[in-house]
C-alpha positions in Angstrom: -0.6 39.5 -19.0 -2.2 37.5 -16.2 0.0 35.1 -14.3 -1.6 32.0 -12.6 -0.9 32.1 -8.9 -0.8 28.3 -8.7 -0.6 25.3 -10.9 -3.3 22.7 -11.1 -2.3 19.5 -9.5 -3.4 15.9 -9.9 -3.4 14.0 -6.5 -4.1 10.3 -6.2 -4.7 8.2 -3.1 -3.7 4.5 -3.2 -3.6 1.5 -1.0 -5.0 -1.9 -0.4 -8.6 -2.4 0.4 -9.0 -1.7 4.1 -6.0 0.7 4.3 -8.4 3.6 5.2 -7.5 6.0 2.4 -11.1 7.0 1.6 -11.6 8.2 5.2 -9.3 11.1 4.6 -10.8 12.5 1.4 -13.2 15.0 3.0 -10.3 16.4 5.1 -8.0 16.8 2.1 -10.8 18.5 0.2 -11.4 20.9 3.1 -7.6 21.6 3.4 -7.3 22.5 -0.2 -10.5 24.5 -0.4 -9.5 26.5 2.7 -6.4 27.6 0.6 -8.7 28.8 -2.2 -8.3 26.0 -4.6 -11.1 24.5 -6.6 -11.1 20.7 -5.9 -12.6 18.0 -8.0 -13.0 14.8 -6.1 -13.4 11.6 -8.1 -12.7 7.8 -8.0 -11.6 4.8 -10.1 -13.0 2.8 -11.5 -15.8 5.3 -12.0 -15.9 9.0 -12.1 -18.3 9.2 -15.1 -21.6 7.7 -15.9 -20.0 5.0 -18.1 -17.2 4.5 -15.6 -19.6 3.9 -12.8 -21.4 1.2 -14.9 -18.1 -0.4 -15.7 -17.3 -0.2 -11.9 -20.2 -2.5 -11.1 -19.0 -5.1 -13.6 -15.4 -4.8 -12.4 -16.1 -5.1 -8.7 -18.7 -7.9 -8.9 -18.4 -9.9 -12.1 -15.8 -12.7 -12.5 -13.7 -12.2 -15.7 -10.3 -12.8 -17.2 -7.6 -10.6 -15.7 -6.8 -9.0 -19.1 -10.5 -8.3 -19.7 -10.4 -6.6 -16.3 -7.4 -4.5 -17.3 -9.0 -3.4 -20.6 -12.2 -2.4 -18.8 -10.2 -0.4 -16.2 -8.5 1.5 -19.0 -11.7 2.0 -20.9 -13.2 3.6 -17.8 -10.0 5.6 -17.3 -10.1 7.0 -20.8 -13.6 8.4 -20.1 -12.5 9.6 -16.8 -9.5 11.5 -18.2 -11.4 13.0 -21.1 -14.5 14.1 -19.2 -13.4 14.8 -15.7 -9.6 15.0 -15.0 -8.3 16.8 -18.1 -11.0 19.5 -18.1 -10.5 20.2 -14.4 -6.8 20.4 -14.7 -7.1 22.7 -17.8 -9.1 25.3 -15.8 -6.6 25.2 -12.9 -8.4 22.9 -10.4 -6.9 20.4 -8.1 -8.1 16.8 -8.9 -8.2 14.3 -6.1 -8.8 10.7 -7.3 -9.4 7.7 -5.1 -7.1 5.3 -7.1 -5.6 5.7 -10.6 -3.2 3.6 -12.7 -1.0 2.5 -9.8 -3.9 0.4 -8.7 -3.9 -1.4 -12.0 -0.2 -2.2 -11.6 -0.9 -3.4 -8.0 -4.1 -5.4 -8.6 -4.1 -6.6 -12.2 -0.3 -6.9 -12.6 1.0 -7.5 -9.1 -1.8 -9.8 -7.8 -3.3 -11.2 -11.0 -0.2 -11.5 -13.2 -1.1 -9.4 -16.2 2.1 -8.5 -18.1 3.4 -5.1 -17.0 4.4 -4.3 -20.6 0.8 -4.6 -21.7 -0.3 -2.2 -19.0 2.4 0.2 -20.0 1.2 0.2 -23.6 -2.4 0.9 -22.4 -1.1 3.6 -20.0 0.8 5.3 -22.8 -2.2 5.2 -25.2 -4.9 6.2 -22.7 -3.1 8.8 -20.6 -0.9 10.5 -23.2 1.7 11.4 -20.7 -0.7 12.3 -17.8 0.6 11.2 -14.4 -0.3 12.3 -10.9 1.7 15.1 -9.4 1.4 13.4 -6.0 0.4 9.9 -4.9 -0.3 9.2 -1.2 0.1 5.5 -0.5 -1.7 4.4 2.7 0.2 1.3 3.8 -0.9 -1.3 6.3 0.1 -4.9 7.1 -2.0 -7.5 5.2 -3.5 -8.9 8.4 -4.7 -5.4 9.4 -6.3 -4.9 6.0 -8.1 -8.2 6.2 -9.3 -7.6 9.7 -10.7 -4.2 8.8 -12.5 -5.6 5.8 -14.1 -8.3 8.0 -15.9 -5.6 9.9 -17.0 -3.7 6.8 -20.0 -3.8 4.5 -20.7 -6.6 2.0 -17.3 -7.1 0.3 -16.7 -6.9 -3.4 -14.8 -9.6 -5.3 -11.4 -8.1 -4.6 -12.1 -7.7 -0.9 -13.0 -11.4 -0.7 -9.5 -12.5 -1.8 -7.0 -14.2 0.4 -3.9 -13.1 2.3 -1.6 -14.1 -0.6 -3.5 -11.9 -3.0 -3.3 -8.9 -0.6 0.4 -9.5 0.0 1.1 -9.3 -3.7 -0.9 -6.0 -3.9 1.0 -4.5 -1.0 4.4 -5.6 -2.5 3.4 -4.2 -5.9 2.4 -0.8 -4.4 5.7 -0.6 -2.4 7.6 -1.4 -5.6 5.8 1.3 -7.5 6.7 3.8 -4.7 10.3 2.7 -4.8 10.4 3.3 -8.6 8.7 6.7 -8.4 10.1 8.3 -5.2 9.5 11.9 -6.4 5.8 11.2 -6.8 5.0 8.9 -3.9 4.5 9.6 -0.2 4.0 6.6 2.0 1.9 6.9 5.1 1.9 4.2 7.9 -1.9 3.8 8.1 -1.6 1.3 10.9 -1.6 4.0 13.5 -4.4 5.9 15.3 -6.6 7.9 13.0 -5.5 11.2 14.4 -1.8 10.5 13.6 -2.6 9.3 10.1 -4.6 12.5 9.6 -1.7 14.6 10.8 0.6 12.9 8.3 -1.8 13.6 5.5 -2.1 17.3 6.5 1.7 17.6 6.6 1.9 16.3 3.0 -0.9 18.5 1.7 0.7 21.5 3.3 3.7 21.2 1.0 1.6 21.6 -2.1 
């Protein structure tokens, strides 16, 4: 009988727009691949052909917050069925730039969608699937806004005001408090090299 040397893991990166999480994806991939793991890197919303089309709508078209939530979970269902679940089933590590915690932060925390409705969708769409590890890149709201002001053309979320971002940050920190075994919070308001070091320390524990 063959015994697997390691268990597939689902890792998610979360944080406000401007927190800098996406900057660290290539390094995380390299760290895991160096240890011999297959790594599937993906993102939400997106990750599939349908998901990327929905992403364009979600990031740029005004819509009711509940419509937004439903579309997020529609894209997520495709993502799980066609990317995440198959990769985990063959023993790969899946690294996703955002997952359901983002829905709780943006649509529930910032836009006021009832958490119970999101929980119902989560149960239906994910069938128990949860990340093994979530790295939350945390920065003060004013830092996030300043970084976004120097970035590319902003999407509809990135154009929101400080109150909106404050609600997102608070919702993320609350999620982390409620799920301490899964979350690792990184102070991303530090020099890039120090943030990178923190990421590497977390990944080394996997």
